[in-house]
N, C-alpha and C positions, 0 to 999 in steps of 0.2 A: 427855245432850245430846251429839251428835256434834261433832267438831271441824270448823270451817269449812274448806272445800277448794274447789278449782276443777277443771274437767275436765282430764284428761290432755291434753298437747299444747297447752295454753294457758298464758298467763303474765300476772301482774300487772306493771305498770310504775310505779315510783316517780317522783317529780319529776325526779331526775337523769337517769333513763333516758329519760323522755319528752322532756326537753330535747335529749338527744343524738339521739334518733330524729328529732325535728323538724329538727335540723341536717342530717340526711341528706335528709329530705323536701324541705326548703327548697333545698338544693343541687341536687337532681334537678329540682325544679320550675323553678328559675331557668334551667336549660339547656333544658328543654322549651319554656318560653315564648320563649326567645331564638330557637329554631328555628321559631317561629310555630305551635306546637301549642296547641289550645284545651282547657279542662277540661270534663269531663262527669262525672256520677255515675249509677250504676244501683242498683236495689234489692238489699238483702242476699239476699232470696229471689227465685228465678226459678221458673217452672213447670218441673217435671221434664221435660216434653216438650221444653223448650228445651235442657236440659242433657244428657240421655241420648243416647248414640250419637255424641258429638262428641269424646271424649277417648281412644278406643281401649278395648280390653278391660280394661286395667289401670285406666284412669281412671274408668270407669263404676262399678267396685267401690268407689271412694273417695268417691263423692258422699254427703254428709249429706242424708238425707231428713227432711222435716218432716211430722209426722202431721196429717191433716185436722182441722179444728176440730170441737168437739162430740163426739158419740158416734161416733168413727171406726170402731168395730167393727160398727156397725149395717149398714153398706154393704160390709163386707168380703167378699172372695171366700171363700164357705163351704168350697168344695173345697180351696182353697189353705190355709185355716186348719186344716182337718181333717188335711191332709197335713203341716202345719208347714213348708210350702214358702214361705220368706220372699221369694224372688225373684218368685214368681207373685203373692204377697199384696200386695206394695208398691203396685202400680198402683191397687188398690182402697182403700187406706187413706192414701195419700200422693200429693198432686198437686203439691207444691212441694219445693224443695230449696235448700240454701245454695249460693251460687255457688262454683264450683270454680276459676275463673279470671276474668279481666276481658275476655278476647278474645271468647268466645261471647256474653256479654251485650252486648258492643259491636256485634257483628254483628246481633244482634236489635234493638238501638237504631237502627242505621243503616237497617234495613228499615222499622221503625215510623215513623221521622222523615225518610224519604228526601225528602219534599217541603219540608222546613224547613231542610235543610242544603245547602251548596255543595260540589260535588265538584271536585277531590280534597278530602276532609274529613280534616283532621289533628287528632287528639284525644289528650289524655293523661288518665289516670285513676289516682288514688292512693287505694285502698280495701282493706278486708280481704277475704280469701277463706278458704275452709274445705276441708280435705281429710282424710278419715278414714284417714290414713296412720299407720304405726307411729312414734311420737315417738322421735327420737334426736338426736344432735348436729347442729345446723343444720337440723333438720326438725321442723316443728310442725304441729298440726292447725288452728290459726288463725294467720294471718299476713297481712301487708300485701304487696300487689303494686303496683308503680309501672309502669304500662304507657304506651307511646307508640306510636300506630298511625296509618297513613294509608290511606284506602280511596278507590277511584275512579280509580286510575292504575296502569298496568303498568310505569311508568318505573323502571329500575334505579337511577336517581339516588337514590331513597329508601332503597334498601339501603345505599348509600354514606353517605347522611345519617345513618341510624340507627347505622352504625358510628362516625361522627364523634361522635354523641351519647354513645354508650357511652364512647368515648375521653375526651371532655371531662368527663363526670361523674366518672369514676374518677380522672382527673388532679386534679380539684378536691378530691376526697375523699382524695387522696394514696395510693390503693390501686393498686399496680402489678398490672396484669392482662394476661392473654393473651386476645385476642378471636379466636375461631375461626369460620370460615365454611365452609359446605358447601352443597349444593343437592340437594333431594329428587329432582330429575330425574337427577342423577348416580347416586343410589342406585337409582332405577328402571332406569337403564342397566346397573348392576351385576347386578341381578336378571335383566335381559333377556339379557345375554351369558352368565350362569350358567344360563340356561334355566329359571328359576323365577319368571317374571313373575307367575304366579298365586299365588305365596307371598311377594309383596313385603312385606306387613305382617309376616309371620312373620320375615322376614329383618331388617327394621328394628328390630323389638322385641328381637331377639337382639343386633344390633350396638350398640344403645343401652346394653347392659349391659357393654360392653367395659371401661370404666374400673373396674367393680366386680369382674368375674370373669376378666379377661384374655382373650387370644385362644383359649386352650384351652377356657375356659368358654363363649365364644361358639360355638365349633365344636360343643361338646356340646349347647348349646341348639338350634342349627340341626339337629343330628342328631335330637334329641328331636321336633322339629317335622317330621320325615320329609323333610328336604331331602337329596337324594342326595349321596354322598361326593364325586363329581367336581364337583358344583356348589359344595360347601363349599370344595374346594381352589381353585376359580376365585375365589370370594369372598375367601378368605384372601390370595391372590396380589394382587388389586387393592387390598385394604386396606393393603398395604405401601407403596403409592404416596404420595409426598410432594409431587410437583410436578404442577401442573395440566397442563402440556404433555405429560407422560408419560401422563396419563390419556386424552388424545385418542386415542392409539394403542390403548390397551387397550379403549376403548369404541367403537372405530371402527365396529363392527357394530350399534351402537344409536343411532338418530337422536335419541331423547329424552336419552340420556346425553351425546351431543355438545352438544346444546342447553344442558344444565345446565352443562357446562364453559364454553361461550361466554358464558353469563350471568354466571358468576363472573369470567371474564376482564374483562368490561365493568365490573363493580363495582370490581375492583382497578384498572382504568384510571381510573375516576372518583377513586379514593383516591390515585392516584399523585402528585397535586399537593397533597395534604393534609399538613400538618405534624403528624403524630400523635405522642402521648406514649407510647403503649403498643404492644405487639406485636400485629399483625393478621396472621393466617395461615390458609391453606387447610388443612382437616383432613378427609380422605375418610372417616374413621371416625365423624365426627359424624352422628348419626342423628336425634335428637330424637323421642321416642316418640309425639308427638301426631299423629293421623291427618290433621288438616286442613291441614298444611303441604304445599305443592305446588312451591315454588321454593327460593330461598335460605333457609338456616337459620343461626342464630347461637347461640353459646354463649360465656359469659365465665367464666374461672376466675381466682381471685386467686393471685398468686405468693407464695411464702414462707409459706404457711399450708395446713394440711390441711383442706380444705373442698370440698364439691361445688360445682357451678356457682352463680354469684351473679347470673347473668343469662342470658336466652335468648329466642329468638323465631324468626320466619320469615315467609315469603310464603305467603299462602293465596288461591288463585284462585276458590274456589267456596264459601266459608263462608257468605256471605249467600244463596247459592242455596238452601241448606237451608231458609231462611225465605221463599223465594219471590222474591228479587231476584237475577236472573241477571246474569252477565258484569260483576260488580263485584269487581275484584281488590284485595287489601289486603296490607299488610306491617306488622309491628310487632315490638317487643321489650319485654321485661319486666325490671325490676330486682328481685332478691330482697332486699327491705329487711331481713328478719330476719338473713339470712346476712351481708349487708353490715355490719350492726351488730356481729355476732359477730366478723367479721374485723377491724373497726376497733378493737374492744376488745382482741383478742388482739395486734394490732400496735401498740396504743397510739397510734392516729391521731387521736383526737378532740382538738381544740384545748382548752386549759385553760378557755377562756372558755365552751365549749359547756355545761359543767355549772354555770356560775355564773349564777344568775338574780337574786339579791339583791346590790345594789351598796353600799347604805348602810343601816345600822341606827341608829335613834335610841334612846338610853337615858336615862331620866329618874330623878332621885333622889327626888322627892316628887310629890304630886298636882298642885301648882301648876306644877312643871316639866313634868309630863306633858302638861298642857293647852297649855303653851307649845310643847313639842316637836311636838304634833299640828298646830299652826298651821305650824310650820316644815316638817313632813312634806308638807303640802299644796303648799307653794311648790316643794319639791324635785321632787315628782311632776309638777307643772305644767311643769317644765323637761325632762320626759322621762326622769328618772332613776328606776330601779327601787329603791324605798326602802320601809322599814317602821319601825314603832315597837313596842317591846315593850309588851304590852297593859296593864301595870300597873307602878308604881314599886316593883318587888321589890328584893331584895338585889342589889347590884352583881355579885357572883359569879354569881348565877343568870342575870342578863341577859347577862353576858359569855360564859357557857357557851353560851347560845342563839345569840349572834353567831358563836361558833366552830362550833357544830353546823351553822348555815346557811352557813358559809364566807363571811361578809360581809367583803369586803376593807377596808371602812372603817366606823368607828363614830363617832357624835357623842354626847358625854355632856353632859347639861344639868342644872345645879343652880341655886341662888340666884345665885352669882357670874356664871354665864353669862347668866342673864336680865337681871341688872343692867347688865352691861357690853356685852351684845350680841355678845360674842366667845365663840364656842362651842368646846368642847374637841373637836378633830378628830383621831382616832387612825387611823393606818395599821396594820392588824392584822398585816400581814406583817413590817414592820420594827419595829413597836412605837413608832414616833415619834409624839409628840403635839404639836400646835400649837394656838394660840388664834387663831381666825379668824372673820370674820363669815359669815353664811349665804350671801351673794352670792359670796364667794370660794370657798366649798365647791362651790356650783353650777357656777361657772366651771371649777373643776378637774375636775369629774366629767362635764362635757358636751363 
């Protein structure tokens, strides 16, 4: 018999981990709702026609496909099967796939439910997504995304609002971060002044790798994609720019580039009155590889820790157009919950209470005391206290070990004396202090 295992890039989560993860989700959700975003959920599976062609050349390769039900080979493309051409074969044996992100399913949702929602529509979504990526530190094949988007408005107020949401969530989680902003129109302007507008996607895919491969690596990538040397030199020069004002001069020959600069200036103008806890800055090298972004783009990096981005997003002007609903602009950002968890573990940012679920454990010395303790347990739970009773009057050492294993901060011990007097032995597990008090006093102390 083979040993039990799980697919690579996935993980089991024990109680302590789930409690910590819920702490992250609850913190994020509380900020989303404060900013008047509403929850929705979409299916785990989407039609492949919904997903393909939305994530760029790299993203499409990472889609998990789901085989058709029944005898999927009976309708398979015989020619592709004979050639062992998996790319050509997929469309005949698989009509569905696991969602790659929450943004494309959201666009599909908006189009299908356009008559039932009010625009601008502000939604948040906290669900799992799947990517057939190579697992490594901070990168998994199954992970949660926490997305917040608004569709139906071109207002740059929302870019500023999403920056505030990032700032507030990470301040609440006590993770110091750097929030970077750029604009795809600026990148389009760079391509235009470099004379390679027709190779815009090639350029952004290369720039998006800057953090991993450095400027020399980006130049090599651009060269491999047959971008001329003089264009590469121009791109490198512009990527050195750190101030928005300087970029206006360098992109003066590009109308779309100037528009991108002006949009970012307006976002920073909105933010000028905000009391932000974290660094927010313009970064011309921020590219975000997803093809559907058309305006402002965001990326969040944690300070003091080696980790990729823990959040990102952007403005998309025509995503719903792919599904038949034209002229509906949207903007949204995502929180990388798995990486946020790893960062908080590394920096020891989880509050001690985040891992404590059990507050009080009852221990009984015999069968009669066990029945008495069960009645006490009911009253304690009615008062809203997380409590439990060891399931049998086993040896005291065994029951106390269980209390330690569960990290119960308090224990109540009940035997004949306690039942007779009504005064229960109440033990503080951290200090070791024991007192004899009635059940009402215990409830009052723990609520």
